[in-house]
N, C-alpha and C positions, 0 to 999 in steps of 0.2 A: 578147257583146252590150253595147252602150254604154248605160249608165244615164244618162238625160237629167237627172234631178234626184234627188239623194239627199235624205233628210229634212233633213240639216244645211243643204243648199243651199236648200231650200224655206224653212226657218226664217230663214236669212240674208236671203233676198229679202223675206220678210214683215217682218222687223225693219227692213230698209232702207226699204221702202215706208211703214211706219207712222211711222218717224222722219222721213222726208221729208214726209209728210202733215202731221205736227206742225210741222215747220220752215216749210213753205210756207204753212200757216195763219197762223203767227206773222208771217212777212214780209208776207203779204197784209194782215193787220190793221195792220201798221206802215205799209204804203202808204196804206191808207184813213185812218188817223189823221193822217199827214203831209199828205195831200191836203186833208183837212178843215181842218187848221191853216193851210195856205198859201192857201186860197181867198180870204180877205179881201185878200190882197196882189196879186191878179190885176190887171194893168194899171198897177201903181204905177210912177211915174217916180222913179228914184233920182237925186238931184241933188247928193249930197255924201257924204263919208265918215261924217259924223255921222249921217246918215239910215241908212246901212248898219249902223252900230253900234246905233242905236236899234231897228231891226228885229231884229237878231241877239239883243239882250238881251230883247226882247219874246218872241221865239220860245223862247229858252232858259229863260225864266221860266214858260213854259206847261206845265201838267200833261200836256197832249196831246203835246207834244214828247217828254217823258220816257217816256210810254207807248209812243210810236212807237219810240224808241231801245231800250227794253226788248224790244220785239217783234223789232227787227232783231238785237239781241244774242242773243236766244233762237235765231233762225234761224242766226246765225253759229256759235254753239257746237254746235248740233245738226249743222250742215253739216260742221264739222271732225270730229266724231265719225264721221259716215257715211264721210267720205273716208279715215278710218283703216283701214277694212276693205273698202270697196266699190270696184269699178271706176268710174273717173270717167266712162267712156263709157256706163255704165248709170245712174249717179246724176244726172249733169248734165241729161240730157234730161227726167228726171222733175221737175226744178224748173219745167218749163213748166206744171205744175199751177197756178202762180200766175196765169197768164193766165186759166185757167178760173175760179178763185176770185175774181179781180178782176172778171171779167165778171158773175158772180152777185151780188157784193156792192156794186159801184159804183152800181147802180140804187137799191136800198133805203137804202144808207148815205150816198150822196153826191148822190142825186137825178139821176144821169146817165141819159140815154137810150142804150140799147145797140141799135144798128141791126141789121137782119137780116144784113147783110154781116159785121158783127163776130161775130154768133152763129155764122155759118157758119165763119168763121175759127177761132173758139174750138172748135167741134166737130171741125174738122180737127186742131187741136193735140191735142185729147183722144184722137183716134184714134192719133196719133203716140206719145203717152205710153203707151197700152195696148200698142202694138207693141213699144216699147222695153222695157217691163216684162216682156214675155213672152220676150224674147231671152235668150240665154246669152252670157256674156262670158268673158274669159280665166280668171278665178278659178273660174267654174263648170266650165270644161273641166279645169282643174288638179285640182279636187276629184274629178272623175269618173275621173281616171287613177290607177292604183295607183302608189305610190312605187317608184322604182327601188332596186336594192340599194345604190347609192352614197348615196341619200337616207336609207335606213334606217341605214346606218353613221354618217352625219352626225348623225342624230337621237339615236343611242345615245351618241355622243361628247358632244353638248351636254347 
C-alpha cells in the first residue's frame, strides 16, 4: 500500500508553508512600505536627469525605503532557503499568498478601496493556494518509494 505522507514529508511541508508565510509577509510589507513611499510622486513629470537624481537621492535617504529593502531581502533569503529543498512547482504557487495579504493590508495601510471583484479574485487565488499546498510533488513521491539496492550501495559508498 502506498503511504501518501510520511511524518518527515508532513514536517517538510509544514516547514515550507511556515517559511513561505514568513517570506510572503515580509515581501507584502515591503510592497506596502514602497507603495507608501512612492505615493507622493504620483503624476510627477520628469523633465531632466537632475530631477531623476534628486528623486533617487530622496528615496534612498528615506527610512521607509530601507525598511522596504530589508523586507524584500528577508523574502529573498528565505526564498533561496526554500528552493534548496522544495519542489519549485509546489513552492512558487504558494507565493500567491502575497495577493491575499496585499488585499487585506492595502485598505487599512494605504487607504485603498478593494472592490468586490478584487475580493472574488483574491478568494479564487486563495483556493488555488490551498489546492497546491495539498498536492504531492516529485520529492514527496521519491520519499514514499523505498530505495533500490543500487541506491543503498551508493549510500554506503558515500
